[in-house]
BAFI-3210 file (N, C-alpha, C; in Angstrom, 3 decimals, decimal comma, padded with zeros to 6 digits):
// residues 303
n [1|2|3|4|5|6|7|8|9|10|11|12|13|14|15|16|17|18|19|20|21|22|23|24|25|26|27|28|29|30|31|32|33|34|35|36|37|38|39|40|41|42|43|44|45|46|47|48|49|50|51|52|53|54|55|56|57|58|59|60|61|62|63|64|65|66|67|68|69|70|71|72|73|74|75|76|77|78|79|80|81|82|83|84|85|86|87|88|89|90|91|92|93|94|95|96|97|98|99|100|101|102|103|104|105|106|107|108|109|110|111|112|113|114|115|116|117|118|119|120|121|122|123|124|125|126|127|128|129|130|131|132|133|134|135|136|137|138|139|140|141|142|143|144|145|146|147|148|149|150|151|152|153|154|155|156|157|158|159|160|161|162|163|164|165|166|167|168|169|170|171|172|173|174|175|176|177|178|179|180|181|182|183|184|185|186|187|188|189|190|191|192|193|194|195|196|197|198|199|200|201|202|203|204|205|206|207|208|209|210|211|212|213|214|215|216|217|218|219|220|221|222|223|224|225|226|227|228|229|230|231|232|233|234|235|236|237|238|239|240|241|242|243|244|245|246|247|248|249|250|251|252|253|254|255|256|257|258|259|260|261|262|263|264|265|266|267|268|269|270|271|272|273|274|275|276|277|278|279|280|281|282|283|284|285|286|287|288|289|290|291|292|293|294|295|296|297|298|299|300|301|302|303]
n.u [156,932|155,677|157,885|159,452|160,580|162,898|163,906|166,059|165,456|167,338|166,892|164,943|163,022|161,793|159,605|158,405|156,262|157,061|157,574|158,848|158,551|158,488|158,151|158,224|160,434|163,218|163,178|162,343|160,306|160,344|157,729|156,589|154,672|153,680|154,454|154,704|156,070|156,272|157,042|155,595|152,586|151,330|148,900|148,142|150,341|148,894|146,519|148,025|149,090|146,418|146,527|149,142|148,571|146,907|148,357|150,389|148,422|147,793|150,474|150,223|148,251|147,226|146,940|144,582|142,810|141,704|143,170|142,134|139,839|139,957|140,822|137,537|136,418|137,115|136,414|133,797|134,063|135,600|133,068|130,824|132,351|132,506|129,792|128,348|129,440|128,596|125,627|123,096|123,462|121,398|120,188|121,854|121,955|119,864|119,635|121,416|119,797|118,744|120,111|121,043|118,975|118,380|120,510|119,927|117,845|118,242|120,587|119,483|117,546|118,540|119,337|116,991|115,012|111,382|110,208|109,306|111,361|109,193|108,388|111,078|111,558|109,521|109,258|112,969|112,896|109,847|110,035|107,947|105,378|105,116|102,235|101,757|104,573|107,529|108,764|111,202|111,900|111,445|113,094|115,749|115,310|115,638|117,653|119,936|119,832|120,735|123,099|125,097|124,531|125,934|129,403|129,558|130,181|132,264|135,804|138,279|139,707|140,358|139,494|138,866|137,278|136,487|134,323|132,976|131,131|129,732|128,488|127,690|125,269|123,642|122,811|120,693|117,937|117,082|117,004|119,355|122,008|124,437|124,999|127,758|129,495|132,902|132,738|132,610|132,219|131,550|130,669|128,685|127,842|124,787|123,661|125,964|129,118|131,540|133,676|133,561|136,687|137,953|136,402|138,840|140,518|139,524|140,111|142,639|142,989|141,009|142,333|145,011|143,632|143,025|145,812|146,349|144,667|145,941|148,235|148,453|146,885|147,990|148,314|146,722|144,426|141,156|138,330|138,851|140,376|137,870|136,256|138,243|138,415|135,695|135,117|137,282|136,203|133,528|134,109|135,584|133,876|132,878|130,752|127,996|125,878|124,276|126,905|126,747|125,336|127,319|129,602|129,156|128,661|131,165|131,924|131,238|132,489|135,070|135,289|134,440|136,101|138,123|137,059|135,262|132,435|130,102|128,091|126,022|125,158|122,753|119,667|118,080|120,964|121,704|121,989|124,373|125,976|126,381|128,388|130,300|131,852|131,778|134,195|136,284|137,083|137,584|140,267|140,335|140,866|141,113|139,097|136,350|137,274|136,334|134,012|132,562|132,694|131,299|128,622|128,369|129,337|126,762|124,300|125,350|125,404|122,505|121,363]
n.v [038,919|035,981|033,179|030,205|029,497|027,637|026,586|025,590|025,364|024,592|021,218|020,154|021,107|023,552|025,041|027,813|030,445|032,956|036,555|039,632|042,741|046,446|048,821|051,845|053,992|053,188|051,104|047,730|044,834|041,572|039,027|037,183|033,406|031,053|027,281|024,670|021,992|019,596|019,798|021,892|021,116|022,094|023,113|023,443|025,299|027,197|027,980|029,331|030,927|033,417|034,023|035,256|037,265|039,169|040,206|041,354|043,903|044,444|046,176|047,910|049,292|049,927|052,401|053,154|051,103|049,358|046,027|043,328|043,979|044,040|041,751|040,513|041,834|040,047|037,737|037,285|037,820|035,362|033,440|034,874|033,991|031,148|030,443|031,327|030,276|026,713|027,329|027,493|028,688|030,025|031,022|032,475|034,754|035,534|036,567|038,239|040,548|041,012|042,262|044,653|045,629|046,562|048,621|050,776|051,541|052,226|054,088|056,330|056,729|058,191|060,479|061,799|060,880|059,459|057,483|053,739|050,727|048,229|050,062|049,774|047,087|046,521|047,990|047,095|043,800|043,201|045,346|047,043|050,682|051,843|053,058|056,445|056,808|059,656|060,800|060,997|059,775|057,347|056,576|057,253|054,850|052,681|053,744|052,844|049,855|049,760|050,583|048,992|046,817|047,513|047,980|045,335|044,084|045,532|045,676|046,856|049,452|052,273|054,949|058,309|058,763|056,315|056,633|058,705|057,695|056,058|057,750|059,745|056,915|056,635|059,809|059,913|060,970|062,780|065,164|066,672|069,227|068,221|065,454|063,182|064,270|065,994|068,395|071,661|074,142|076,071|074,370|073,891|071,916|070,782|071,730|071,448|071,763|071,458|072,957|072,611|071,657|074,092|074,724|074,178|072,628|070,397|067,999|067,353|066,461|064,605|062,364|062,045|061,315|058,612|057,660|057,769|054,748|053,131|052,874|052,166|049,793|047,152|047,670|048,531|047,919|046,276|047,242|049,527|050,602|051,386|052,850|054,910|056,016|056,773|059,213|060,876|060,781|062,501|064,500|066,267|065,957|066,075|066,412|067,533|066,860|063,477|062,643|061,308|059,383|058,038|057,520|055,744|053,728|053,531|052,341|049,560|048,295|048,457|046,771|044,922|044,363|043,190|040,546|040,812|041,294|042,587|046,157|048,643|051,594|051,755|054,010|054,633|055,149|057,558|060,096|058,831|058,350|060,655|062,455|060,634|061,293|063,577|064,264|062,791|064,955|066,571|065,320|063,487|060,404|057,236|057,674|058,127|055,706|053,726|054,486|053,640|051,005|051,065|050,973|049,506|047,038|046,510|046,698|044,012|041,745|042,223|042,129]
n.w [125,429|126,868|129,021|130,141|132,894|134,349|137,983|140,050|143,824|146,370|146,729|144,901|141,838|140,382|137,976|136,659|134,709|133,059|132,323|131,144|131,321|130,104|132,777|133,160|131,109|130,585|132,850|133,796|134,436|135,767|135,549|137,320|137,096|139,354|137,432|138,693|140,253|138,275|134,561|133,002|130,361|127,219|127,625|130,449|130,167|128,741|130,169|132,555|131,693|131,456|133,816|134,148|132,917|133,859|135,924|135,202|134,217|136,460|137,237|134,763|135,963|137,902|138,723|137,658|138,499|141,229|142,397|142,621|141,352|139,136|138,909|139,415|136,835|135,610|135,906|135,184|132,131|131,636|132,327|131,002|128,066|128,394|129,064|126,471|124,832|125,557|124,880|122,210|119,035|118,703|120,668|121,389|119,830|120,500|122,813|121,866|119,891|122,532|123,540|122,506|122,619|125,175|125,467|123,423|124,071|127,077|126,393|124,590|126,035|128,256|127,283|126,778|125,347|124,128|124,687|125,504|127,275|126,246|124,423|122,451|121,925|120,742|118,452|117,574|117,851|116,520|114,509|114,588|114,520|117,491|119,059|118,925|118,777|118,410|115,689|115,626|118,149|117,207|115,242|116,310|117,695|115,360|114,356|116,689|116,529|113,650|114,173|115,511|113,907|112,542|113,493|114,460|112,470|111,428|110,272|110,504|112,006|114,927|114,073|112,763|110,638|111,276|113,377|112,724|110,926|113,005|113,735|112,545|111,696|113,896|113,688|111,910|110,556|112,217|112,942|112,634|111,861|110,582|110,128|111,279|110,912|111,499|114,092|113,210|114,570|117,492|120,658|123,243|126,248|127,891|131,363|131,833|133,708|132,086|129,838|125,461|124,065|121,332|117,855|116,334|117,651|117,382|115,307|116,419|118,731|118,649|117,380|119,075|120,526|119,102|119,252|121,940|122,851|121,070|121,807|123,978|124,255|124,813|126,894|128,912|130,735|128,866|129,773|131,753|130,225|127,674|128,836|129,239|126,746|126,260|127,862|127,367|124,887|125,076|125,681|124,432|122,048|119,474|117,847|115,947|117,272|119,729|120,170|123,127|122,322|120,746|121,913|124,545|122,090|121,446|123,773|124,066|121,190|121,754|123,640|122,688|120,223|122,630|123,363|125,524|128,512|126,375|127,326|128,982|130,035|132,329|132,533|135,133|136,194|135,203|136,755|138,284|136,068|134,788|137,121|137,375|135,302|135,249|136,887|135,548|134,331|136,546|136,746|138,512|138,031|138,980|140,366|138,855|136,573|139,150|140,219|137,271|136,979|139,903|139,278|136,722|137,836|140,166|138,571|136,634|138,911|138,687|136,469]
ca.u [156,647|156,355|158,720|159,026|161,529|163,310|164,371|166,244|165,551|167,453|166,955|163,864|163,427|160,499|158,666|157,960|156,134|157,655|157,702|159,181|158,222|158,735|157,426|158,797|161,055|164,764|162,769|162,100|160,293|159,916|156,621|155,576|153,291|154,129|153,599|154,698|157,432|156,475|156,990|154,078|152,016|150,788|147,684|148,705|150,916|147,987|145,297|148,455|148,596|145,636|147,095|150,085|148,550|146,573|149,793|150,258|147,338|147,536|150,736|150,186|146,661|147,376|146,760|143,436|141,594|142,337|143,690|140,414|138,506|139,569|140,157|136,241|135,656|138,114|135,735|132,176|134,354|135,324|131,904|130,333|132,342|131,428|128,276|128,282|130,318|127,444|124,617|123,235|123,497|119,848|120,144|122,887|120,863|118,168|120,430|122,265|118,892|117,954|121,071|120,648|117,613|118,347|121,615|119,063|116,323|119,224|121,617|118,640|116,889|119,684|119,314|115,372|114,143|111,171|110,486|109,514|112,051|108,608|108,218|112,215|111,447|108,717|110,303|113,771|112,286|108,389|109,787|106,100|105,915|104,238|101,635|102,210|105,863|107,518|109,766|112,632|112,597|111,446|114,232|116,930|115,318|116,266|119,367|120,420|119,697|121,561|124,560|125,589|125,296|128,039|130,491|129,684|130,765|133,344|137,599|139,190|140,807|139,298|139,734|137,594|136,338|134,857|133,944|132,060|130,123|128,190|127,437|126,477|123,836|123,528|122,151|120,102|116,624|116,627|116,991|120,537|121,948|125,340|125,482|128,622|130,342|133,207|131,823|133,854|131,134|131,886|129,240|127,950|127,276|123,312|123,773|127,669|130,452|132,374|133,047|134,173|137,271|137,418|136,693|140,252|141,073|138,226|140,537|144,108|142,390|140,186|143,742|145,905|142,665|143,508|147,260|146,568|144,511|147,151|149,958|148,346|145,927|148,229|149,294|145,872|142,659|139,947|137,800|139,831|140,463|136,854|135,548|138,816|138,115|134,617|135,620|138,138|135,216|132,931|134,912|136,194|132,624|133,453|129,722|126,853|124,636|125,126|128,181|126,748|125,442|128,298|130,792|128,957|128,997|133,004|132,491|131,054|133,683|136,290|135,329|134,127|137,583|139,251|136,241|134,977|130,943|129,177|128,074|125,422|124,668|121,318|119,007|118,655|121,728|122,009|123,242|125,687|127,006|127,245|128,779|131,176|132,380|132,539|135,331|136,754|136,964|138,310|141,610|139,939|140,588|140,686|137,463|136,115|137,294|136,152|132,808|132,466|133,019|130,532|128,036|128,165|129,080|125,536|124,053|125,410|124,850|120,771|120,994]
ca.v [037,523|034,922|031,626|028,974|029,287|026,447|027,143|025,359|025,690|023,339|019,734|020,765|022,071|024,521|025,902|029,732|031,364|034,283|037,799|040,514|044,131|047,552|049,629|053,641|054,364|052,031|050,424|047,126|044,275|040,247|038,948|035,394|032,872|029,515|025,943|023,207|020,504|018,733|020,237|022,163|020,699|023,304|023,399|024,401|026,463|027,605|028,531|029,551|033,230|034,250|034,637|035,890|039,101|039,786|040,258|042,494|044,428|044,919|046,686|049,066|049,524|050,739|053,785|053,029|050,280|048,026|044,414|042,649|044,879|043,137|039,835|040,869|041,738|038,844|036,446|038,213|037,994|033,469|032,938|035,279|033,461|030,269|030,375|031,098|028,982|026,412|027,487|027,228|029,681|031,316|031,719|033,345|035,675|036,260|037,241|039,885|040,765|041,458|043,217|046,316|046,256|046,717|049,057|051,484|052,283|052,726|055,166|056,744|057,480|058,905|061,591|062,329|060,111|059,189|055,329|052,927|049,096|047,812|050,534|049,393|046,223|046,446|048,672|046,388|042,691|043,260|046,423|047,398|051,471|051,923|053,580|056,883|057,229|060,344|060,412|061,101|058,720|056,112|056,856|056,969|053,351|052,143|053,218|052,201|048,356|049,524|051,062|047,524|045,779|048,490|047,976|043,938|043,728|046,065|045,153|048,538|050,230|052,660|056,222|059,452|058,380|054,599|057,409|060,034|056,579|055,557|059,479|059,667|056,322|057,401|060,729|060,458|061,245|063,113|066,252|066,522|069,292|067,808|064,231|062,133|065,775|066,940|070,105|073,118|075,549|076,181|074,411|073,517|070,913|071,543|071,230|070,799|073,074|071,501|073,289|071,202|073,074|075,162|073,370|074,280|071,932|068,830|066,711|067,420|065,773|062,977|062,297|062,524|060,103|057,882|057,659|057,132|053,647|051,909|053,364|051,416|049,167|045,922|047,305|049,015|046,712|047,099|047,443|051,054|052,276|051,948|053,493|056,506|056,655|057,093|060,017|061,422|061,091|063,243|065,675|066,724|066,626|066,571|066,294|068,625|065,983|061,967|062,930|060,753|057,432|057,539|057,056|054,479|052,718|053,251|051,795|048,285|048,350|048,288|045,776|043,451|043,452|042,161|039,087|040,960|041,699|044,394|047,160|049,701|052,811|051,941|054,893|054,729|055,264|058,918|060,822|058,885|058,645|062,047|062,380|060,531|061,742|064,811|063,014|062,682|066,368|067,394|064,504|062,170|059,285|056,415|057,616|057,427|054,416|052,991|054,616|052,998|049,907|049,771|051,131|047,943|045,818|045,902|045,950|042,969|041,511|042,467|040,578]
ca.w [124,655|127,505|129,127|131,624|133,552|135,342|139,358|140,964|145,062|147,082|146,193|144,225|140,738|140,433|136,632|136,542|133,639|133,237|131,011|131,238|130,983|130,570|133,462|132,710|130,388|131,028|133,244|133,513|135,552|135,327|136,773|137,411|137,952|139,643|137,987|140,014|140,003|136,726|132,811|132,404|129,202|126,840|127,632|131,301|130,116|127,925|131,449|133,389|130,169|132,136|134,965|133,968|132,003|134,807|136,746|133,900|134,158|137,573|136,905|134,612|135,943|139,698|138,957|137,805|139,279|141,925|141,014|143,823|141,395|137,817|138,868|139,392|135,429|133,807|136,354|134,258|131,138|131,198|132,758|129,564|127,337|128,501|128,524|124,917|124,019|125,834|124,148|120,683|118,254|118,299|121,872|121,643|118,429|121,222|124,143|121,124|120,082|124,310|124,482|121,281|123,059|126,642|124,719|123,251|125,085|128,011|125,522|123,995|127,332|128,822|125,856|126,423|124,045|125,425|123,826|127,000|126,758|125,211|122,571|121,993|121,419|118,749|116,561|117,080|117,282|115,951|113,112|114,191|115,432|119,064|118,623|119,598|118,948|117,454|114,481|116,351|118,455|116,167|113,840|117,253|117,960|114,308|114,661|117,386|116,006|112,177|114,771|116,466|113,112|111,582|114,283|114,462|110,810|110,673|110,469|110,252|113,133|115,127|112,988|112,671|109,823|111,892|114,359|111,939|110,656|114,026|114,359|111,589|111,763|115,325|114,361|111,006|110,176|113,487|112,273|113,258|110,877|109,991|111,072|110,752|110,328|113,019|113,989|112,914|115,888|119,678|121,107|125,084|126,976|128,893|131,938|132,208|133,735|130,658|128,231|125,316|123,002|120,534|116,326|115,466|118,041|117,699|114,567|116,681|119,848|118,355|116,830|120,648|121,737|118,681|119,488|122,822|123,039|120,472|122,756|125,168|123,842|125,489|128,716|129,903|130,976|128,300|130,910|131,677|128,044|127,164|130,075|129,361|125,554|126,196|128,822|126,385|123,142|124,884|126,682|123,036|122,145|118,085|116,470|116,747|118,304|119,494|120,747|124,001|122,301|120,645|122,982|124,306|120,976|121,327|124,621|123,599|120,059|122,545|124,499|121,928|120,297|123,474|124,400|126,529|127,621|126,656|129,006|129,015|131,431|132,882|132,449|135,991|137,117|134,745|137,392|139,075|135,190|134,523|138,539|137,289|133,978|135,847|138,179|135,002|134,125|137,437|136,314|139,371|136,767|139,127|140,502|137,617|136,588|140,257|139,968|136,579|137,632|140,914|139,078|136,516|138,593|140,684|136,892|136,484|139,794|139,098|135,505]
c.u [156,937|157,158|158,908|160,420|162,147|163,912|164,837|166,325|165,839|167,233|165,831|163,670|161,949|160,327|157,936|157,516|156,124|157,634|158,452|158,854|158,518|157,539|157,734|160,125|162,253|164,296|162,211|161,206|160,467|158,423|156,688|154,860|154,736|154,131|153,864|155,792|157,668|156,328|155,588|154,051|152,204|149,801|147,171|148,865|149,573|146,916|146,467|148,799|147,640|145,877|148,048|149,879|147,633|147,166|149,838|149,425|147,443|149,165|150,874|148,939|146,328|146,703|145,093|141,882|142,047|142,357|142,137|139,364|138,711|139,759|138,659|135,640|136,148|137,012|134,393|132,734|134,340|134,457|131,450|130,621|132,554|130,148|127,531|128,787|129,057|126,263|124,487|123,286|121,592|119,722|121,029|122,309|119,998|118,784|121,068|121,300|118,380|118,647|120,842|119,179|117,612|119,601|120,948|117,943|117,241|119,704|120,567|117,732|117,253|119,601|117,876|114,940|112,676|110,298|110,641|110,436|111,108|109,156|109,843|112,071|110,299|109,174|111,407|114,034|111,628|108,579|107,993|106,505|104,714|103,756|101,835|103,408|105,791|108,954|110,947|112,419|112,261|112,556|115,619|116,573|116,019|117,885|120,548|120,721|120,778|123,430|125,655|125,328|126,225|129,244|130,548|130,128|131,953|134,815|138,282|139,385|139,876|140,252|139,034|137,301|135,065|133,920|132,742|131,036|129,072|128,013|126,785|124,965|122,980|121,808|121,173|119,007|116,809|116,660|117,958|121,472|123,699|125,706|126,928|129,590|131,414|133,187|133,372|132,635|131,646|130,272|129,513|127,238|126,312|123,286|125,669|128,414|131,814|132,450|133,896|134,874|136,873|137,319|137,861|140,754|141,093|139,378|141,429|143,771|142,208|141,578|144,887|144,643|142,905|144,251|147,369|146,052|145,764|147,912|150,217|147,050|145,789|148,249|147,512|144,661|141,564|138,579|137,688|139,896|139,118|135,979|136,630|138,794|136,648|135,008|135,962|136,679|134,613|133,465|135,375|135,006|131,996|132,756|128,999|125,924|125,595|125,929|128,488|126,875|126,928|129,691|130,138|128,770|130,176|132,913|132,918|133,038|134,653|136,396|135,139|135,603|138,340|138,529|135,022|133,337|130,575|128,248|126,942|125,097|123,369|121,006|118,756|119,778|122,691|122,674|124,218|126,893|127,855|128,324|130,047|131,956|132,950|133,782|136,381|137,515|137,840|139,848|141,515|140,059|140,552|139,311|136,192|135,902|136,486|134,856|132,072|132,042|132,350|129,394|127,298|128,334|127,461|124,954|123,849|125,349|123,153|120,336|120,954]
c.v [036,567|033,664|031,596|029,404|027,792|026,654|026,212|025,924|024,255|022,047|019,747|021,964|022,704|025,707|026,944|030,212|032,799|035,312|038,885|042,235|045,333|048,439|051,175|053,957|052,978|051,507|049,038|045,989|043,282|040,055|037,391|033,827|031,470|028,361|025,281|022,839|020,208|020,274|020,349|021,509|022,284|023,710|024,079|025,821|027,921|028,650|029,402|031,401|033,695|035,156|035,620|037,233|039,525|040,510|041,366|043,786|045,530|045,713|047,946|049,541|049,839|051,822|054,066|052,599|049,618|046,456|043,592|042,800|044,414|042,139|040,071|040,918|040,693|037,551|036,796|037,192|036,112|032,849|033,553|034,259|031,721|029,745|030,758|030,226|027,056|026,385|027,960|028,767|030,871|031,221|032,293|034,745|036,341|037,009|038,601|040,947|041,637|043,030|044,091|047,191|047,078|048,055|050,514|051,869|053,240|054,413|056,352|058,006|058,336|060,723|062,703|061,657|059,872|058,044|054,602|051,548|048,774|048,709|050,291|048,436|045,894|047,250|047,988|045,398|042,940|043,847|046,640|049,374|051,542|053,628|055,249|058,134|058,347|060,016|060,574|060,204|057,741|056,128|056,368|055,233|052,647|052,075|053,133|050,537|048,283|049,919|050,115|046,808|046,237|047,485|046,133|043,525|044,886|045,588|046,142|048,967|051,649|054,475|056,870|059,540|056,664|055,591|058,622|058,319|056,031|056,821|059,427|058,285|056,251|058,363|060,776|060,143|061,911|064,113|066,694|067,764|068,280|066,535|063,908|063,380|066,194|068,563|071,158|074,321|074,857|075,692|073,606|072,138|071,841|070,943|070,852|072,101|072,755|072,175|072,918|072,901|072,677|074,131|073,351|072,903|070,480|067,457|066,686|066,402|064,240|061,961|061,517|061,185|058,881|056,827|056,671|055,593|053,164|051,930|052,152|050,262|046,860|046,440|048,006|048,154|047,278|047,258|049,686|051,810|052,230|052,980|054,283|056,733|057,060|058,711|061,013|061,867|063,035|064,536|066,648|066,854|067,058|066,347|067,355|067,570|064,375|062,130|061,203|059,204|057,203|057,230|056,503|053,375|052,384|052,200|050,063|047,549|047,986|047,289|044,664|043,047|042,902|041,139|039,666|041,060|042,280|045,235|047,711|050,374|052,659|053,504|055,889|055,557|056,984|059,304|060,594|058,768|059,759|062,629|061,805|060,571|063,264|064,660|063,160|064,369|066,822|066,075|063,783|061,371|058,379|056,331|058,024|056,556|053,393|053,133|053,920|051,490|049,650|050,255|049,280|046,866|046,325|046,208|044,872|041,795|041,495|041,646|039,217]
c.w [126,251|127,410|130,262|131,554|134,380|136,618|140,174|142,797|146,198|146,323|145,268|143,094|140,420|138,147|136,919|134,950|133,894|131,931|131,645|130,429|131,362|131,474|132,835|131,642|129,849|131,983|133,794|134,945|135,675|136,261|136,436|137,968|138,789|138,706|138,537|139,257|138,612|135,679|132,952|130,658|128,877|127,198|129,189|131,071|129,284|129,092|132,581|132,542|130,975|132,900|135,573|133,204|132,902|136,143|135,591|134,078|135,183|138,402|136,781|134,274|137,155|140,143|138,424|138,748|140,244|141,864|141,995|142,060|139,712|137,763|138,606|137,640|134,425|134,234|134,851|132,753|130,854|131,657|131,731|128,521|127,592|128,437|127,144|124,651|124,591|125,453|122,394|120,588|118,109|119,808|122,176|120,549|119,293|121,815|123,177|120,665|121,635|123,995|124,082|122,195|123,936|125,738|124,448|123,469|126,008|127,714|125,088|125,151|128,392|128,502|126,654|125,615|125,187|125,060|125,202|125,884|126,129|123,573|121,461|120,894|120,072|117,617|115,978|116,978|116,254|114,612|113,200|115,326|116,078|118,192|119,698|119,864|118,038|116,406|114,841|117,166|118,157|115,762|115,304|116,828|117,283|114,430|115,289|117,442|114,889|113,411|114,948|115,483|111,943|112,525|114,823|113,186|110,396|111,056|110,548|111,915|113,449|114,827|113,220|111,374|110,082|112,532|113,701|111,483|112,057|114,550|113,426|111,184|112,619|114,570|112,708|110,732|111,828|114,174|112,661|111,076|109,819|110,662|110,227|110,480|111,709|112,480|113,341|113,491|117,107|119,201|122,762|125,338|128,160|130,409|132,745|132,883|132,595|130,393|127,342|124,342|121,724|118,720|115,901|115,655|118,130|116,216|115,897|117,854|119,770|118,179|117,963|120,769|120,529|118,878|121,283|123,481|122,283|121,143|123,756|125,072|124,420|126,767|129,484|129,599|130,132|128,337|130,510|130,608|127,372|127,917|129,374|127,631|125,233|127,270|128,193|124,756|124,042|126,056|125,106|121,867|120,888|117,399|117,564|117,711|118,122|119,831|122,559|123,713|121,480|120,444|123,462|123,931|121,101|122,315|124,433|121,863|120,848|122,810|123,844|121,133|120,701|123,819|124,478|127,013|127,188|127,287|128,232|129,772|131,026|132,528|134,345|136,918|136,345|135,386|137,896|137,405|134,705|135,888|137,621|136,184|134,892|137,065|137,498|134,387|134,992|137,894|138,060|138,546|138,103|140,237|139,875|137,400|137,593|140,165|138,874|136,535|138,636|139,364|137,085|136,646|138,906|138,918|136,575|137,736|139,672|138,674|136,121]
res [m|a|y|v|d|k|i|k|s|g|k|k|t|f|y|y|l|g|k|t|i|r|v|s|g|n|k|w|k|k|i|r|i|k|l|g|e|k|e|p|t|r|e|e|i|g|r|k|l|k|e|l|k|l|e|e|y|k|i|y|n|k|d|y|l|d|a|d|k|l|e|i|i|d|d|f|k|e|v|y|n|n|h|r|k|k|i|p|k|t|i|i|e|k|e|e|t|d|f|i|i|r|f|t|y|n|s|n|a|i|e|g|n|r|l|t|l|r|d|n|y|l|i|i|k|e|k|q|i|p|s|g|a|q|p|k|d|y|n|e|a|i|n|g|r|e|v|f|e|f|i|k|k|y|k|g|k|l|s|i|e|f|i|e|k|i|n|k|i|l|t|k|n|t|g|v|i|y|p|g|r|v|r|f|f|p|v|r|i|e|g|a|d|h|t|p|p|n|p|e|e|v|h|s|l|l|k|k|m|i|q|f|y|y|k|n|k|r|k|i|h|p|f|i|m|a|c|l|i|h|a|q|f|v|e|i|h|p|f|e|d|g|n|g|r|t|g|r|t|l|i|n|w|i|l|m|q|a|g|y|p|k|i|f|v|p|v|k|l|k|q|k|y|y|e|s|i|d|l|h|n|k|q|d|i|k|g|f|i|t|d|n|f|k|y|q|l|i|l|l|i|i|k]
***
């Protein structure tokens, strides 16, 4: 819990906003933000709490991402939330729909879906079937819209059941034999060196992933946490199909829980995306997170 310290220095008195955090085991560290010589108001303390949280993130996340990059992410969050406060609800709804279209197009295209961005717009926004659209491709687009409606309304916790529901929606009517069911058979990832764990290990690994999330969600920055959970999930590869799409949906659920902007992996950066996952497979975690930061920053600047 944060507190205000009153410290004398010579003839002057300064106020600091502070917090004591556990670094490891029995090791604790005090972090402080200088407030000034006047007793701070509640509003001033509220503004400085953001800076204090960033200092806390810097300590817990130094092995994942450099502090200057964390500041950039939080700056985007502030701009995003301020933007949403200034625009009418109708514009927010249009922006939400536009994001769902772009996320669905890119996420499905990474896995080989042949629909164009315009096709996804016609299906998701206009509820039209584009000429020549294959049933599987069309249903994947419909499922992309439905899964976002589901995670926006979902008020529960991260759980195996929640993840199964996401996968079930994403793979509905696409020819998958066991949609939303954790696999009980071995699988391989085409074109990858990584071999997913044996089926009897999958449930325990998913539980371990969920425990990691709840143990560290107040320490690890939400962007980093979203990337880590996604990587852990796709390495477990718990479903017959739709693992990548499910993992990328989990990224946005985690970001949404923390009030951060939603993101998507652009299909044009597909190769970089796979290369970053390879880094995680090789235990180069900082390289993996840094790569994710780079291609998301490129996308935000383009937008």
